[in-house]
N, C-alpha and C positions, 0 to 999 in steps of 0.2 A: 503493500500500499504506500502511496505517495501522499505527502501532506502539503496541500497548497500553502503559499505564503500570503495570499490575498484572495478575497472572493470577487474583487472588482475585475471585470472583463476589460482587456485592453480595447481601445478604439478599433472598430473593425472586426472584432471577433464577437460572434453572436450565436445564440442557440438556433438550431434549425432541425427539422425532422427529415431524415433520409428515407425515401420510400423505395423499397426494393420488392422483388417478386417472392421474397422470403419474410416480408413484414416490414414494419416501421422501426427506425432506430434513432434514438436521440444523439444529437451531435453538437459539437461546437465547431463552427466553420468560419474561415476567413477567405476572402477573394481579393486579389490585388485590384486596386481602384484605377490604375493606370496601365494601359497596355493589355496584351493577351497573356493570360497565365502561362507559365512554362510547362505546366502540367499539374497533376493532382498528387498530393501526398495524403495517404490514409493511415492514421494512427490508431493502433489497437491496444487498449490498456490491459493491465494485469489483474491478478487475483485481489479481490477487495478493493480494486481501484475503479476509475471511471474516466470519462473524457476530460474531466477537470485536471487530471494528472499532467495534461499536455497544454494547459492553457497559455503559458508564456511562450512555449515552442511553437504553437499555432501562429501566434503573432509574429515571431521572428522569421519563420518559414514564409509566411505570406509577404513580409517585407522584402524577402529575396525574389519574389515574383511567382510563388507557387500557390495555387489554390490548396488550401489545407483543411483537412476534415478529421476531427477526433471524435471517436464514437463511444457510446456504451454498448457493450455486447448484450445479447439477449439475456433478460432477467437481471441486468446489472443497473443499478441506480434508476435512471429515468427511462430505460427501455423495458417494455413489458416482457414477461416470461411466463412460460407454461409450467404446471406442476408436474409434467411428465419428465422423469429422470432421463429418459433416452434422448431428450432434446439437447442435452448438455454434453454429449460425447465431442471429442475433438473433431470428428468428421462433420457433425452438425454445425459446430461453431465455425469451422473452416468454411463450410458452404456458405454461411451467413456473409463471411468476408468476401468471398467470391462475388456474391450478389451485390454487395455494397460497391465493389469496384466496377462491376458492370453498370450499376445505376449511375456511377460518376463518370461514365464513358470509357472505362477500362484503362489499361496501361498505367495503373497507379504505381507510385513509389510506396511500398508497404513497409510500415514500421511497426513491429510488435514489441511491447515493453513487457519484460518479465514473463508471466504466464501467457500474456498476449503474443509473445514470440512463438510459443508452441502453436498457438491458434493460427498465427500468420504463416508458419511453415506448412501447417495442414491445408491452408487455403492454396498456397503455391503448388502443393502436391495434387490438390484437387483439380485446378485449372490454371496452369502457368501462363496461359495465353493472355490473361488479363492483368498481368503485373509486369512492370518494367524492372523493378528491383525488390529485394527484400532485405530489411535491416533487422537483426536480432539485437535488441537493445536491453543490456543487462538480463539476458535470458539464458537458457541452458538447453542441452540436448534431450533431456528426459526428466523423469521424476527425481525429486530430491532423494538423497541416499543416507544422509546423516541421521542418526537415531533421534536426536533432540528435536529436529525439525519434523521428523515423520511423526513422532509422538504428539507434538503440538497440533499438527494437521488432523490427525486422527481424532483427537479430543474435540477439535472445532467441528469436524464433520458430524461427530456423534451428537454434540450439542445442537447443531442446527436441525438435526433429525428429531430431537426430543424436547427442545425448549423453545419458547418464544424468542424471536430473533433479537428483540430488545434486551432480553436477559443474557443472550449470548455475548452481545456487544459489551454489556456491563462486566461480564466475567473476563472478556478479553482485555478491556481497559484496565481492570484491576490487576491482571497479570503484567501488562505493559508498564504500568506505573512503577512496578517493582524492579524494572530493569534499571541498572545503575546509569545508563546513558539516556534514560527518558527525559525529555523536556516538554513540559506542558505547553500546547499551543495556545495562542490567543483565543479569547472566548468564542469569537464568531467562526474560527476555524474549527474549534472543538465541536461546536454545534453542527457544523457542516459535516464532519467526520461521522458523528452519531447518525445524522439524517441520511447520509449516503449509505452507511453499512445497513441500517434498518430498512432502507428502501429496497435493498436487494430482494429478489425472490429467494426465499430460503432454500428451495430445492436447487435453484441455479447455483447459489453460493456453496451449498454442501457438495454438489457434483463437481463444480470447479475445483473445490479443495481436494476432491478424490482424484482429479486428473494429475494434481501434483504429487500424488502417491503412486499412480500407475502409468503415467505416460511413457511410451517406448521411445528409444532413440531412433530417429528417422534421418539423422544427419547424412548418411550415405545416399539416401534417396533424394534429399534436397541437393546435394552435391551434383547429382546427375542432370538436374534440370538446367535449362538455358537462362533462367532468371538470374541476373547478377546479384551477388550476395555480400552483405557486410555484417561484421560482428562489432558492437560497440559496447563498452561498459565504463562505469565510473571507476576512477583510480582506487577507491576504497569500497567498492560494491561489496555488500554482504549478503547477497542472494545466493546464486550458484557460486561455488568457489571459482576465483579467477583462473585457477589452473584448468578448471573444467571448461571455462569459456574459451580460453586460449587453444585448448585441445579441439574444441569444436570448430574454431576458425581454421586451424590447421586442416582438419578433415574437410573443410569446405574449400580449401585452397586459397585463403585470403589471410591477410594480416589484420589482426584484431586492432581497433582503434580505442584509445583511451581518452576519456574526458577528465582532465585534471581537476582536483578539488571538488570531486563529486563522489557520491556513493551509489545507492541503488536507484536514485531518482534524478539523473542528470537533466531530464527535461524541465525540472523545477529548480534544481540546484544551480545548474549552469546552462540555461537555455540558449544563450548566445553561442557558447562554445559548441554545444550539441548541434545546433542548427548549422553551424559552419562545417562541421564534420559531415553532416548529412548532405548539405547542398553540393559540397565538393564531390561527394560520391555520386549524386544524381547527375551532375554535369559531366563527369567522366563517363557515366553510363550513356548519356545522350550522344556524346562524341562517339562512343563505342558502337551504339546503334546505328549511327550514320555511316559507319565503315562496313557494316555487314549487311 
C-alpha cells in the first residue's frame, strides 16, 4: 500500500470513468492540453492500493506529453466488484487490463506497481498486441516466499473471510502502529486510508491477498513476448527482495532501473525521477518501434 502525501489533485488530473467491454473502472486521468499526446500510459496499482497511488506521477507523465490513466482494479476502492471469488484470478484481472487498453485505443505503455505488476504481466501474456511496453514497478516474479510475510497475508485473508472489513482494518492498523518505523499520517490522509481500505470489496481484497500467496513465476513466458520490458524499483524497496527483482530483470534480458531516495512507492516518494525513468524508456521504445 502507498500512502499519498496530499489529497489535492494537481491541475489537469481529474476523476473519470473508463468504460470497457468488461465493465466500468474508476480512474484518475490527465491529457496534455497542447498538441497531440505522444501515447497512453496505463497505471495499475497494487495490493490494498488504488489509482491515488499514482496521483503525482499522472501529473508528471502528462507534462511530458503522455495521456495518463491510473485505474482502480475490479473490486478495488471506487471500482465495483462481484462477490464471486473466481472473478479475481490473475487471468480475470489481466483480461480487465487488456480491455482497458483496448478502450483507450491500444498500444498502451503499461505500468504495474507491486501486485499490479503481476496483473500487468498477465495482461501482456493474454494479449500482447495492445501494449507497447510493460514496466514492472517494485514488483516480483511470483508469490512472496518469506515466512513472516506469508503468515501476515494468510491472517489478513482469513480475517476478510470472517470479519467485517472495518474490523480487519482496525486490526491491521493496530499491527502497523507497533512497527518501530511507523509514522502516523496527517488526519486527512489517515481518513482516506481507512475509507479506501473499507471501500474494497472484501472478496476482492481477500482473493488478491491469496494471489500474493500462490502466484506462479511466468517471467520466462513474458521474456518470450515482443512487448518491450522494464524493471524499476526504489533504492530501499522493502516489497520483493531487491535481489529477486534484479534476477527477474536478468531473466527478462534488461537492466533494472533504480529510483534513488525511494522505497516501495516511488510514484509518490519520487514522482519526478520515476517519470523521467519511464519516459526515457517510452521514447526509446518509440524509436525502436520505428525501426522494425
